[in-house]
C-alpha positions, 0 to 999 in steps of 0.5 A: 528533483521529484519530491514524491517517488519510489526508490528501489534498492534491488536490481531489475535485471535480474529482479532481486532484492536489495543487498542486506543492510537496507530496506528493499524500497523507500516510498517518499510520499506526501508528508510521510515515508514508507520503507518496504521490506518484503520476503518470501519466507514464511517460517518460524525464521521469518522475523529473526532473519527478515524482519527484525533487522529492518528495525535498525534500518527503520531507526537509522532512516528516521535518524539520518532524515531527522524525522519523527517516528510517526511519519515513517511506516515500515511495510512488511510484506510476505505471502504468509505472516508467521505467528512469531512475526505477528506477535513480534510486530505487535509488540513493536507496534505497542512501543510506537513503531509503525510497522504494517504487516501485509500479506500479498492478497492485501498488497494486491487489493491495495495495488488494484485500487491504486490502479483504478483510483485515478486520483488516489491521495497519499492521505488515503494510504496513510489512513489505511496504514494506520487502520491496519496497524490499529487492527493488528494491535487490537486483535487477539490472534493472527486469524482475527487480524487477518479477518479484521484487515480483509474487512477493512481493506474491502470497506477502504476500497469501496470508499476510495473508489466511490470518490473516483466515480465522477473522475472515471465517468469524466474520463471515459465520457472524454474518450467516447466523445474523442471516438465519436468526434465532433465539438458536441456529443449528446448524453444519450450517445456518451451513455450508449457508447459507455455501455459497450466501452471496456472498463 
């Protein structure tokens, strides 16, 4: 059995969310878990109809798996966070729940980073989740949270991708060496090809 995996509880043909009564996906990461609850709803019913029931799923998962609450995150994904959702999540965060609010543009940046980062570590994602929770708890308004989260995501991307620079260059250099052929290729040849090579 694969330890680190993502389990999707919806259907793929046609694509649909999981049936009510469970989260849509569970990410089994290294030493932590992430339950994922997405919704397209962005009005006042967002919290009551979509995200409030996920608290039960979160608690059930912790109990059934015999886990500590600090090792389980609940990722709440939506195109636009409603003010009521923000206030409710903030209240739960202050009670010790690892609720992570994510709007689609933030999720897009996270995915772009993961695609570019060949060796992104689970620890980097866990750090990101902690910082987003901290930004939510310390912000005085939803707009302040959006601004703080956006600022942190940008710095997180820079930090993660800096760590990837050497790996990226090594892989691209190897690709160019394979393209050129031969056992020995000079640095100048590699750099010349890399300038024309699509990233």
